[in-house]
Structure formats: structure tokens, C-alpha cells
N, C-alpha and C positions, 0 to 999 in steps of 0.2 A: 412571648418569651418561653423558651423551652424549659422543661423541668431540669435539664442538665445540659451543659455544653458538650458538644461532640469532642472538642479538643480544647486545649488551654486557650482562653480568649485573649485577644489584644484589647487595650483600653486606649481610647482617643478622646482628647479634649480639643475642640476646634474653636478658636477665636472666642473663648469664654470670657465674659465680664460679669462681675458680681460685686455688689456693695452690701456691707453689713453695718448696721448702725449709722448709715449715712457716710461711711468711709469706704472708698474703693479698695477691695482686697485683691482681685485679679482683674487685669485689663487686657483685652485682646490676647488672651492667654491660650497657647496651643502646645500640646504635649502628646507624643506617641509613646505608649508603654508597650514594649514588645511582648508577644505571647510566650508563655513558658519560660520566661527569664526572671531574674531578680533585678529589680530596678530600685536604685536609691534616689530618693527625693530629698534634697538638702537646701539649706538657705538660712539666713538670719532669722531670729525670732520675729514673728509677726509678718513673715514674707508671704504666707498663704498656703503653707504645706498641708496643714490639717484641713483647710478648706478644700483642697484637691481631693483628699480622702472622703470627705463628706459629700462632695459632688459625685464621686464614683458610686457611693452607696445610695444615692438618691435622697439623702437627708437634706440637702440643699438643692435648689433649682437655680441655674444661672439666669441673670437678667438678659444676657445675650449669649449666643453661641450654642454649641452642641456638646453633649457628653455621650459617648458611645462605648458600649461593652459588646464586643463581638458583633459589631455593626448594628446593634439595637440601641435606639435612642433612650437613654436612661431618663433624660429630662422631660420626656413625653409619656412616661409610663403611668399607668393607673396604680392604685394602692395594691391591687391583687398582683399585678405584674412585678411591682417592686418587692413584694414579699417573696415571690418565686426567685427573683434575682438574688435577694439577700441570703436565701438558703444556699446559694453557690458562692457566697463570700464569707470567709472567715476573717475576724478582726481581732487583733491583739492590741488592747489599749495600753497606754503608758504604764498605768499602775496595776495592770493585770485584771482589776475589777472582778475578783473572785467573790463569791458569796461566802461571808465568814461563818454563817450558821450551817453551811453544808460542808461535808468532808470533800476531799479531793476527788474521790470517785464520783460523787453526786454532782460536783461542779462540772466535770467533763461529760457526764451522762445527760445533763440538763437539755442541751440542744437535741439529742436523740429522742428524749422523752417528749419534748415539746413539738417536734416537727416530723416524727415518724410514728408508725404503728408497730414497730419492731417488738418482738417478745423480750421480756426482761433478760432471759438467758442469753440472747444474741447481743443485747445492749452491753451486758457484762463483758462478753468477749471483746467487743469493739473498744470499750473503754479501757480495758486492761492492755489491749494492743497499742492504743494511743499513749497510755502512760509508759509503756515499755519503750516506745519510740523516743520519748523525752527523758528516759532514764530514771523514772520515778514510779515504777510499778509498785515498789515497796512502800510508797507513801499513800496508797489508795485510801486507807482508812483514817489518815491524819487530816487535821484541819489546817486551813491556811495560816492561822496564828502560830502553829507549831513548826512552820517551815521558814526558811530564810526568804528574803526578797527575791533572790535569783531563782530559788526553787518555785516560788509562787508564779513567777513569770513563765517558767517552763510548764507548770500545770495549766496556766492560761493559754499557752501555745497548744497544748494537747486539746483543750476545749475548742480552740479555733479550728482545729483539724477534724473535729468530731464527725462532721457531715461530709467529709472528703470534698471540700470546696475546690472549685476551679481557680479561685482567686483568694489570696491571703494578703491582708493589709496589716502592716506592723507600724504602730505609732510609737516612736521613740523606744524601741525594744531594749536598748542598751543603757538607758538612763539609770544612774545610781548603782550599777553592777560592779562588783569587784572584778579584778582581771581574770580570775578563773571562770566566774559565771559569765563574763563577757565572751570569753573564748568558747564556752559551751554553747551560748546562744548563737554566735556567729556560725559555728559548725552545724547547728540544728537547722538554721534557715537555709544554708547551702544544701545540706543533706536532704531535707524535705523537698526542696525544689527539684533536685536531681532525681529523687525517687518517684515522685508523682507528677512532675512537670507542671506544677501550678504556676500561675502568673503571680509573682510576688512583688509587692510594693512596700519598701521600707523607708519610712520617714525618720531621718536621723540627723544628728549634729556631729557624729563621730567620723569626721573626714578621714582620719588616719586608718580607720578600719575598713573603709569602703572597698578597697582593692581585694580584701579577703573574702568578700561574699557577693559583691555586685557584678552583674554582667554589663549593666548600663546605668548611667546616673545623670542627674541634672541638678543645676543650682537655680533656685528661684530668688528673685529680689525685686521689690517694688512691683509685685503683681505680674512679672514676666519671667520667662526662662532666659537666663543670661548665658548659660553654657550647658551643653549636653554632649554625651558620648561615653566611651569607655572610661574607666578610672584613670588610665594612663593619659588619655586625652585631656582631662581636667588638670591633672598634675602638670602638664606641659603648657597649659593655657597662659597667655600673656594678659588676659583680661584683668583689669585692676581689682574688680570686686572678687573675682575668683581667687586671685592671689591673696587678697586679704582674708577671705574665708578659709582657704586651704592652710594658710600659715598662721591663722589666729591672730592677726595683727590688730591692735586697738585703733590704729589710725588708717583711714581709707574712706571709700565711698559710703560705707555704713557708719553713720555718726553715733557718738556716745549718747547724745541728748535726743530725746523724742522731739519731733518737730514742734516748735513753739515760737511765739514772738520773742524777739531779742529782749533779754532781761533789762538792759539799759533803757531801751525804748519804753518798756512796760513801767519801769520805775519813774521815768520822766512824765509819762502819761498820768500816773497816779498823783504825782506832785502837782501837775498843772490843774488837776481836777479838784484840788483842795481849796 
């Protein structure tokens, strides 16, 4: 694996199957994430969206299939190769995962201090530039507890960009945001992608917002991709599950109850066993 990608890399999962805790999460799963674009990965809770992200970063290894970043097999990498890969991947976790005992400047500076030998004077310039990008340069000396949830998410976004990664993964970046913070986050994802041409993957439930930031999107259900294409393609899809998900319908292929034995049968079995 190279120290850095020459261009924005594509990401490919080929016929991937993986079980966790004895339960199949992805089965014969294939997905092409285009280079230099923003791809939205959507689907019901438990569909396997976060598992896809963990496969891309090499946190999980598939039971079958291939995971490739820029034609390199992630699932066959050594620990050293994975470390080099991860330096080129920025990750924004759902809750931001900022260190509460560090101020915002030091949170963003952490990857630079850990993974580079840059002088502190240059680190300062880079950190302030990243904070300026997310509109929070003035909050450099403040602590996460002094900021709103939306601002913390933006600080975490600046940290994810600290090493100028070729890939940025966003795990539910809009969860719990007010409309203004949501709008800011949407614009930042779009602007960052256009400015540095990263390959961006956004795991989200916000179907209504996808058209505002995504070039490409897919919907996962029961371990497989059930629909993919541009936002307008999904909106026009006649697939029953896609329509249920897009319209937020309580009734459809995705059931309210988690799979379990019929309650009546279970009660009769208990009665007969007494």
C-alpha cells in the first residue's frame, strides 16, 4: 500500500458475506463506490451499513468475498499495511467522539501529532486552517462541553480532515441535529468533497436530504443492495422496500417486530410443557 493515493480511490466490495454473533449480516454483497464522489449508504436499522464501513477500514474481515480500495485487497492486508491505509481514511463517528479533556485545537491536532513529525508551528497552521474550513476557528481554545452538539460534530469533521485523507467515512453525521446545524453539515460534506475530491461515504437515514449532498446512493436490506443509483433514480423506484424506506411507511417488507417465533405458538408450547 502506498503512503498516499495518487488520486481519489474507488472502493469495491465483491460478493462479500460476513456473520457476526452467528447471525448473517451481509450475504453475497456487492457494491461499487465511485472515486471522488459522495455516496450515501442507506437502509433500515440492522441492515449492515456500519458493517460496510468497518470492512472498508479493515476492522472486520469478510468470511467470503473481497474488499478493495483502489484495487488493493483490504481483507488481505497486514497490520502495517492497514495502518498506512487508515492514515488515508478520515472517520466521523456518530457522536463525534471528541476527547472531553482536550480543547478543540488539541482534538484536531491529535492525528497530526500522532502520525507525523511536523513541527508544532506547522501543526498550528494546519489545525487553524481545518477549523476555519468548518467555521469554528474562534472555538479553538474551547472544550467540547462548551459547544453545542452540532458544533462538536463540526470539530470532529475538522479532525477527520486533519491528515488530508483520500477517503472520508461519515457515520450518521446528521443524527440529532437541528435544522440549521443539519444544513451546515450538508453543505460542509458537499464543499469538502468538491474542494479536495475525496471519496466520501455517508451512512444516513435522512432520505429527504440525500439529493442535497449525494452523487450516488444505495439502499441495503437483509444483507444485500436492493437499489442503487442517483438520488432521482431511487425516488422513482417502484421497489416495494425502497418505497417504504423513502416514504417512511410503517407497513411494508421491513416488519415492526424483530424475527421471532409466533407468540401464540410460544404460549401454547409453554402451556403444553406444564
